[in-house]
C-alpha positions as CSV (number, residue, x, y, z in Angstrom):
1,M,-10.8,50.9,1.1
2,A,-12.5,47.5,2.6
3,V,-11.8,44.7,0.1
4,K,-15.5,43.2,-1.5
5,K,-16.1,39.8,-0.9
6,M,-17.5,37.4,-3.3
7,T,-18.5,33.6,-2.5
8,V,-18.2,32.4,-6.7
9,D,-16.7,29.1,-7.4
10,G,-13.3,28.5,-9.8
11,N,-14.6,29.3,-13.2
12,T,-16.6,32.3,-12.2
13,A,-12.9,33.9,-10.0
14,V,-11.4,33.2,-13.3
15,S,-13.5,34.3,-15.5
16,H,-13.7,37.9,-14.2
17,V,-10.1,38.1,-14.5
18,A,-9.7,37.0,-18.2
19,Y,-13.1,39.3,-19.1
20,A,-11.3,42.3,-17.9
21,F,-8.2,41.8,-20.5
22,S,-9.8,40.3,-23.3
23,D,-11.2,42.1,-26.4
24,V,-12.6,38.7,-27.3
25,A,-13.2,35.1,-25.7
26,A,-13.6,32.4,-28.7
27,I,-14.9,29.6,-26.9
28,Y,-16.6,26.1,-27.0
29,P,-18.2,24.4,-24.3
30,I,-17.1,21.6,-22.5
31,T,-16.9,20.2,-18.7
32,P,-16.1,21.2,-16.5
33,S,-15.0,24.7,-18.0
34,S,-18.1,25.6,-19.6
35,P,-19.3,28.1,-16.8
36,M,-16.3,30.3,-17.7
37,A,-17.2,30.9,-21.1
38,E,-20.9,30.9,-19.7
39,V,-20.5,34.0,-17.1
40,A,-18.7,36.0,-19.8
41,D,-21.4,35.4,-22.3
42,D,-23.8,36.7,-19.5
43,W,-22.1,39.6,-18.9
44,A,-21.3,40.7,-22.0
45,A,-25.1,40.2,-23.1
46,H,-25.6,42.2,-19.9
47,D,-23.2,45.1,-21.2
48,R,-20.4,44.6,-18.5
49,M,-17.4,46.6,-19.1
50,N,-13.5,45.0,-19.6
51,L,-10.4,47.3,-18.8
52,F,-10.7,49.1,-22.1
53,G,-14.2,50.6,-21.7
54,Q,-15.8,47.8,-23.8
55,T,-17.9,44.3,-23.7
56,V,-15.8,41.2,-24.7
57,R,-17.2,39.8,-28.0
58,I,-18.0,36.3,-27.6
59,A,-17.7,34.2,-30.7
60,E,-18.9,30.8,-30.2
61,M,-17.6,28.1,-32.4
62,Q,-18.0,24.8,-33.8
63,S,-15.3,23.0,-32.3
64,E,-12.4,23.8,-29.8
65,A,-10.0,23.7,-33.0
66,G,-12.3,26.3,-34.5
67,A,-12.1,28.2,-31.1
68,A,-8.4,27.8,-30.8
69,G,-8.0,29.0,-34.8
70,A,-10.5,32.4,-34.0
71,V,-8.0,32.7,-31.2
72,H,-5.0,32.9,-33.3
73,G,-6.5,34.7,-36.2
74,S,-7.9,37.4,-33.8
75,L,-4.5,37.7,-32.0
76,K,-3.4,38.3,-35.4
77,A,-5.8,41.1,-36.1
78,G,-4.0,42.9,-32.7
79,A,-7.1,41.7,-30.4
80,L,-6.3,40.4,-26.5
81,T,-7.9,37.3,-27.1
82,T,-8.7,34.4,-24.5
83,T,-10.6,30.9,-24.3
84,F,-11.6,28.4,-21.8
85,T,-11.7,24.6,-22.2
86,A,-10.5,21.2,-20.8
87,S,-9.7,17.4,-21.9
88,Q,-10.3,16.5,-25.5
89,G,-10.9,20.1,-26.3
90,L,-7.6,21.0,-25.3
91,L,-6.3,18.0,-27.1
92,L,-7.8,20.0,-30.2
93,M,-6.1,23.3,-30.3
94,I,-2.6,21.8,-29.4
95,P,-1.9,22.6,-33.2
96,N,-2.6,26.0,-33.1
97,M,-0.6,26.7,-29.5
98,Y,2.4,25.6,-31.4
99,K,1.9,28.5,-33.9
100,I,0.6,30.9,-30.9
101,A,3.7,30.2,-29.1
102,G,6.3,30.5,-32.3
103,E,4.7,33.6,-33.0
104,L,5.2,35.3,-29.7
105,L,1.6,35.8,-29.6
106,P,0.3,37.1,-25.6
107,C,-2.4,35.2,-24.7
108,V,-4.0,33.3,-21.6
109,F,-5.9,29.9,-22.4
110,H,-7.8,29.1,-19.1
111,V,-8.4,25.4,-18.4
112,S,-10.3,23.3,-15.8
113,A,-7.8,20.3,-15.9
114,R,-9.4,17.4,-16.7
115,A,-9.2,13.7,-17.3
116,L,-8.1,12.3,-20.5
117,A,-10.0,9.3,-22.1
118,Y,-7.8,6.3,-22.6
119,H,-9.5,2.9,-21.3
120,A,-12.8,4.8,-20.6
121,L,-14.4,8.8,-20.8
122,S,-14.1,10.5,-17.5
123,I,-15.2,14.1,-17.1
124,F,-13.7,14.7,-14.0
125,G,-10.5,16.0,-13.0
126,D,-6.6,15.3,-13.3
127,H,-3.6,16.6,-15.4
128,S,-3.6,14.2,-18.2
129,D,-4.7,17.2,-20.7
130,V,-2.5,20.0,-19.4
131,M,1.0,17.4,-19.5
132,A,0.2,16.9,-23.3
133,C,0.7,20.7,-23.7
134,R,4.0,20.7,-22.0
135,Q,5.5,20.9,-25.4
136,T,3.7,23.4,-27.3
137,G,5.9,26.4,-26.1
138,F,3.3,28.2,-23.8
139,A,4.2,28.7,-20.2
140,M,2.1,26.8,-17.9
141,L,1.4,28.3,-14.5
142,A,-0.9,26.3,-11.9
143,S,-3.4,27.5,-9.0
144,N,-4.1,25.3,-6.0
145,S,-7.2,27.1,-4.6
146,V,-10.2,29.4,-5.7
147,Q,-8.4,32.3,-4.5
148,E,-5.5,31.3,-6.1
149,A,-7.5,31.0,-9.2
150,E,-8.2,34.7,-9.4
151,D,-4.7,35.4,-8.1
152,M,-2.9,33.1,-11.1
153,A,-5.0,34.3,-13.9
154,L,-4.1,38.4,-13.2
155,V,-0.5,37.2,-13.0
156,A,-1.1,34.9,-16.2
157,H,-2.8,37.7,-18.2
158,I,0.2,40.5,-16.7
159,A,3.1,38.0,-17.5
160,T,1.9,37.2,-21.0
161,L,1.7,40.9,-21.8
162,K,5.5,41.4,-20.4
163,S,6.6,38.6,-21.9
164,S,5.3,38.0,-25.0
165,V,5.1,34.0,-24.2
166,P,1.5,32.8,-24.5
167,F,0.2,30.9,-21.0
168,L,-1.8,28.1,-20.2
169,H,-3.2,28.9,-16.7
170,F,-4.8,25.3,-15.4
171,F,-6.6,24.4,-12.1
172,D,-8.3,21.2,-10.4
173,G,-11.4,20.4,-12.3
174,F,-14.2,20.5,-10.3
175,R,-12.6,20.2,-7.3
176,T,-11.5,23.8,-7.7
177,S,-13.8,25.2,-10.7
178,H,-16.6,24.0,-9.3
179,E,-15.5,25.0,-5.5
180,I,-17.6,27.7,-4.1
181,Q,-15.0,29.9,-1.6
182,K,-15.7,33.4,0.1
183,I,-13.0,35.1,-1.8
184,D,-11.4,38.7,-1.9
185,E,-12.5,40.3,-5.2
186,I,-10.1,41.6,-7.2
187,S,-11.5,45.2,-8.7
188,Y,-11.3,46.1,-12.0
189,E,-10.0,49.4,-10.7
190,D,-7.4,47.7,-9.0
191,I,-6.5,45.6,-11.9
192,A,-6.0,48.6,-14.3
193,K,-3.0,49.8,-12.1
194,L,-1.1,46.8,-12.9
195,M,-1.9,46.6,-16.8
196,P,1.1,47.5,-18.7
197,W,-0.4,49.9,-20.9
198,D,2.7,50.2,-23.1
199,K,3.0,46.6,-23.5
200,V,-0.9,46.4,-24.8
201,E,0.2,49.0,-27.5
202,A,3.1,47.2,-28.6
203,F,1.0,44.4,-29.1
204,R,-1.8,46.2,-31.1
205,A,1.6,47.6,-33.4
206,R,2.3,44.3,-34.4
207,A,-1.1,43.5,-35.7
208,L,-1.8,42.8,-38.9
209,N,-2.4,45.9,-41.1
210,P,-1.8,46.6,-45.1
211,E,-0.3,50.1,-43.8
212,H,2.2,48.6,-42.3
213,P,2.9,45.3,-43.5
214,H,5.3,42.6,-42.6
215,L,5.8,38.7,-43.5
216,G,4.9,36.1,-40.7
217,G,4.0,32.3,-41.6
218,T,6.6,32.2,-43.6
219,A,7.7,28.2,-44.9
220,Q,11.5,27.7,-44.2
221,N,14.3,25.6,-45.5
222,P,16.9,23.4,-43.3
223,D,18.9,26.8,-43.7
224,I,17.3,28.8,-41.4
225,Y,14.5,27.0,-39.2
226,F,17.0,25.9,-36.4
227,Q,18.1,29.1,-35.9
228,G,14.8,30.9,-36.0
229,R,13.5,27.8,-32.9
230,E,16.8,29.2,-31.0
231,A,16.1,32.6,-31.2
232,A,13.3,32.3,-29.1
233,N,15.3,31.0,-26.4
234,K,15.6,34.6,-24.5
235,Y,12.3,35.2,-24.2
236,Y,11.6,31.7,-22.3
237,L,14.9,32.5,-20.3
238,A,13.4,36.0,-19.2
239,T,9.9,34.8,-18.0
240,P,10.2,32.7,-14.7
241,A,12.1,36.5,-13.3
242,I,8.9,38.4,-15.2
243,V,6.4,36.0,-13.6
244,E,8.1,36.2,-10.3
245,E,8.0,40.3,-10.7
246,V,4.0,39.7,-11.6
247,M,3.7,37.8,-8.4
248,E,5.3,40.0,-6.2
249,E,3.2,43.0,-7.7
250,V,-0.3,41.3,-7.5
251,G,0.7,40.2,-3.9
252,K,1.4,44.0,-2.6
253,L,-2.0,44.3,-4.6
254,T,-3.8,41.7,-2.3
255,G,-2.0,40.6,0.3
256,R,-1.6,37.1,-0.6
257,P,2.2,36.8,-1.9
258,H,3.2,34.1,-4.3
259,K,6.6,32.8,-6.0
260,P,6.6,30.7,-8.7
261,F,7.8,27.8,-6.2
262,D,5.7,28.4,-2.7
263,Y,7.2,26.2,0.0
264,V,5.3,25.5,3.1
265,G,6.0,23.6,6.4
266,A,9.0,23.1,8.6
267,P,11.9,25.2,7.5
268,D,14.5,22.2,8.6
269,A,12.1,19.7,6.6
270,E,14.1,16.4,6.1
271,Y,11.0,15.2,4.0
272,V,9.6,17.3,1.1
273,I,6.6,16.6,-1.1
274,V,6.7,18.6,-4.6
275,A,3.0,19.0,-6.2
276,M,0.9,21.2,-8.1
277,G,-2.7,21.8,-8.2
278,S,-6.1,21.4,-5.4
279,G,-3.2,18.4,-3.9
280,C,-1.0,21.1,-2.4
281,D,-3.8,22.4,-0.2
282,V,-4.7,19.1,1.2
283,A,-0.9,18.2,1.5
284,T,-0.5,21.6,3.2
285,E,-3.3,21.1,5.8
286,A,-1.9,17.9,6.6
287,I,1.7,19.1,6.7
288,N,0.7,22.0,9.1
289,K,-0.7,18.9,11.4
290,L,2.4,16.7,11.2
291,V,4.7,20.3,12.0
292,A,2.5,20.7,15.1
293,M,3.1,16.9,16.3
294,G,7.1,18.1,15.9
295,E,7.7,16.0,11.9
296,K,10.1,17.7,10.0
297,V,8.1,17.3,6.3
298,G,7.4,20.1,4.0
299,L,5.6,21.1,0.8
300,V,7.1,22.6,-2.5
301,A,3.7,23.9,-4.2
302,V,4.3,24.2,-8.0
303,H,3.3,27.5,-9.7
304,L,5.2,28.3,-12.8
305,Y,5.6,24.6,-14.5
306,R,6.6,25.9,-17.5
307,P,9.4,27.4,-18.1
308,F,10.5,25.0,-15.3
309,D,13.3,27.2,-13.6
310,T,15.8,25.0,-11.8
311,A,17.7,27.5,-9.8
312,R,14.2,28.9,-8.3
313,F,13.0,25.4,-7.6
314,A,16.1,24.5,-6.2
315,A,16.2,27.4,-3.7
316,A,13.1,26.7,-2.2
317,I,13.8,22.9,-1.3
318,P,15.4,23.3,2.7
319,A,19.1,22.8,3.1
320,T,18.2,20.1,5.5
321,C,16.2,17.6,2.8
322,K,16.9,14.3,2.5
323,K,14.4,12.9,0.6
324,I,11.2,14.0,-1.8
325,A,8.3,12.5,-3.5
326,V,7.0,13.8,-6.3
327,L,3.3,13.6,-6.9
328,D,1.9,13.5,-10.5
329,R,-1.7,13.7,-11.0
330,T,-1.4,11.9,-14.1
331,K,-0.6,9.1,-15.9
332,E,2.3,8.4,-18.8
333,S,2.4,4.8,-19.7
334,G,6.2,3.3,-20.6
335,S,7.9,6.4,-19.8
336,L,10.8,6.1,-17.2
337,G,8.3,8.2,-15.1
338,E,5.8,11.1,-14.8
339,P,6.4,14.5,-16.0
340,L,6.7,16.4,-12.8
341,Y,8.9,13.7,-11.5
342,L,11.0,13.7,-14.5
343,D,11.6,17.5,-14.2
344,V,12.5,17.5,-10.8
345,V,14.8,14.5,-10.8
346,A,16.4,16.9,-14.1
347,A,16.5,19.8,-11.8
348,L,18.1,18.3,-8.6
349,A,20.7,17.3,-11.1
350,E,21.5,20.6,-12.7
351,A,21.4,22.1,-9.8
352,G,24.0,19.7,-7.8
353,R,21.3,18.7,-4.7
354,S,21.8,14.9,-4.4
355,I,18.4,14.3,-2.9
356,E,16.9,10.6,-2.8
357,T,13.7,11.2,-5.5
358,V,10.7,9.1,-5.5
359,G,7.4,9.5,-7.6
360,G,4.0,8.7,-7.2
361,R,0.4,9.2,-8.8
362,Y,-2.8,10.2,-7.1
363,G,-6.3,11.5,-8.0
364,L,-6.5,10.5,-11.3
365,G,-9.8,11.2,-12.4
366,S,-10.8,12.8,-9.6
367,K,-9.8,10.2,-7.0
368,E,-10.0,11.3,-3.6
369,F,-6.8,12.7,-2.0
370,T,-6.8,12.8,2.0
371,P,-4.6,14.2,4.3
372,T,-4.3,10.5,5.3
373,H,-2.7,9.7,2.4
374,V,-0.4,12.6,2.8
375,K,0.5,11.3,5.6
376,A,0.9,7.8,3.7
377,V,3.6,9.4,1.5
378,F,5.4,10.8,4.5
379,D,5.8,7.6,5.7
380,N,7.0,5.8,2.7
381,L,9.9,8.4,2.5
382,K,11.0,7.7,6.3
383,K,11.4,4.1,5.5
384,D,15.3,2.7,4.7
385,A,14.1,2.2,0.8
386,P,10.8,3.9,-0.6
387,K,8.8,2.6,-2.9
388,N,9.0,4.1,-5.9
389,H,6.5,4.9,-8.9
390,F,3.8,4.2,-5.9
391,T,0.5,5.2,-6.6
392,V,-1.8,6.1,-3.5
393,G,-5.7,6.5,-3.0
394,I,-6.5,3.2,-4.3
395,V,-5.7,-0.3,-3.8
396,D,-3.9,-2.0,-6.9
397,D,-3.8,-5.8,-6.7
398,V,-2.4,-6.3,-9.8
399,T,1.1,-4.7,-9.8
400,N,1.2,-3.9,-6.6
401,T,2.2,0.0,-7.1
402,S,-0.2,1.1,-3.9
403,L,1.0,2.2,-0.7
404,E,-0.4,1.2,2.9
405,V,-2.6,3.8,4.0
406,G,-2.9,3.3,7.5
407,E,-5.7,4.6,10.3
408,I,-7.3,7.9,8.9
409,F,-5.5,11.2,9.3
410,N,-7.7,13.7,10.5
411,A,-6.1,17.5,9.8
412,A,-8.9,19.4,10.3
413,P,-7.7,22.1,12.9
414,E,-10.1,22.0,16.2
415,G,-13.2,23.5,15.9
416,T,-14.1,23.3,12.7
417,I,-17.9,22.3,11.7
418,A,-18.4,20.7,8.5
419,C,-21.8,19.2,7.0
420,K,-22.4,16.6,4.6
421,F,-25.6,16.6,2.3
422,Y,-26.6,13.9,0.4
423,G,-29.0,14.0,-2.4
424,L,-30.5,12.3,-5.5
425,G,-29.9,13.1,-9.2
426,S,-32.0,15.7,-9.9
427,D,-33.8,16.3,-6.8
428,G,-32.8,19.8,-6.4
429,T,-30.3,19.0,-3.8
430,V,-27.3,20.3,-5.1
431,G,-28.8,23.5,-6.2
432,A,-30.6,24.2,-2.8
433,N,-26.8,24.0,-0.9
434,K,-25.2,26.2,-3.6
435,N,-27.8,28.6,-3.3
436,S,-27.6,28.3,1.1
437,I,-23.4,28.7,0.8
438,K,-23.8,32.1,-1.1
439,I,-26.1,33.1,1.0
440,I,-24.1,32.5,3.8
441,G,-20.9,34.0,2.5
442,D,-22.4,36.9,0.9
443,H,-24.9,37.9,3.7
444,T,-23.0,37.0,7.1
445,D,-19.3,37.6,8.1
446,M,-18.3,34.0,8.3
447,Y,-16.5,32.3,5.7
448,A,-18.0,29.9,3.6
449,Q,-16.7,26.9,1.6
450,A,-18.5,24.0,-0.2
451,Y,-17.7,21.2,-2.9
452,F,-20.3,19.0,-4.5
453,A,-19.4,15.7,-5.9
454,Y,-21.1,14.3,-9.3
455,D,-21.0,10.8,-10.6
456,S,-22.8,9.6,-13.9
457,K,-24.7,7.3,-12.3
458,P,-28.2,6.6,-13.2
459,A,-30.2,8.9,-10.3
460,L,-32.9,6.0,-10.3
461,R,-32.6,2.0,-10.1
462,Q,-35.0,-0.8,-8.9
463,D,-34.1,-3.4,-6.5
464,P,-33.8,-6.6,-8.3
465,D,-35.1,-8.8,-5.3
466,P,-37.3,-6.6,-3.6
467,V,-37.6,-9.4,-0.8
468,S,-33.8,-9.8,0.0
469,V,-33.9,-5.7,0.7
470,P,-33.1,-5.3,4.4
471,D,-35.5,-3.3,6.6
472,R,-35.0,0.7,6.7
473,R,-33.3,0.5,2.9
474,V,-35.2,2.8,0.4
475,R,-36.3,1.9,-2.9
476,L,-37.1,4.4,-5.4
477,H,-40.5,3.7,-8.0
478,R,-40.6,5.8,-10.8
479,L,-44.4,7.1,-11.6
480,P,-45.3,9.3,-14.6
481,Q,-44.6,13.4,-13.6
482,E,-43.0,12.3,-9.4
483,R,-41.4,9.9,-7.4
484,L,-42.3,8.0,-4.8
485,C,-39.9,7.3,-2.2
486,H,-40.9,4.4,0.4
487,P,-39.9,1.9,2.7
488,V,-39.6,-2.0,1.7
């Protein structure tokens, strides 16, 4: 049977899977995760059926804290429940996340990862929010593209049922959540074949029920609390193998195999980047070009970030590797290094791999990350004394952390056709181009991909000194009910 294609953004691809597995979705909108809940609500309103032959009950709360509380309560009642969030909204869910994990309640939180408000508010993408959750006890699974977002959402929902460990599935805000791609749809009929129905029944049997009461949510004293915390170890030790097994099952179904740590690049690579999220797709494109030029470089793309499996990570690194650069899309002020960097250093030490490792930051607040920056990271690694704790993609003239970028490195495959459209706020350009790319994807045999860059700058400005404006420039004047654009 031919695989059905669909031209959708990352949020819709994820919601397609989450809807299948959920009895309930407790939601509260926050950019850039809102479309996940919006499409689920629309599907429920139009009587779309999930895997259990019912519509998903959508409950919009008054805050993300309320949504997380509703998820917790719904899970305790035996209903498979999900939620969608990002940034400050995710932070409001943390208290309930500890309880959900501590009580081994299977569920998936889908997060379009977004910057947190530090010195300023940013609605754009990085990993600051999800990194604040790595201590909650949730397993953490990263997706790098729209297609992967659908695939990994499926992995997360099956793995949480098999492991009893709750999952946080994340992908980059805007860069993946709002990017439109023509992807393979995974049908609900195929998903049903992978559903561990026995685990669903076991979960429902644990629900609060006066017919078979049990004790939970207690207060514990020093004589027993420590032992209770350690008793959960076996679940987390088993999770990486479960995830790998589910990835194999999903790979057989879709033809897109994945591992907890995917390696791409030269088999005898000497210089390796470790990263996760959409930056991995950028690195892959650059590495393919560099390898074709004879460079011995590679990438380890992290999918299963928590629990971090030392043995599987070490096995993904070529034996020839001399130096590693770990790229974090977050900044943890005052730490010895960013989270992924510290995990990699610790994992290499525990695995007995003596490889020089440096860390760097990129892409905060959706700052551009291009193949040129990837090449700059490799150029830094090749130095006798590579810069550690570096930044790439900015010019840091305050603390001098930034790498020299050099000439533009074009890694696009030969023959690639790319178009860039410019639009003004509210002029319809974004909506028109979204419709255009969906028409191309849905009604032709061509592959389609589109990304839309937004900002919060005013759409209309008036030049302070019109006389000084050079020829051929455009100034906008705001008139009642219309806009007038003319040269000055």
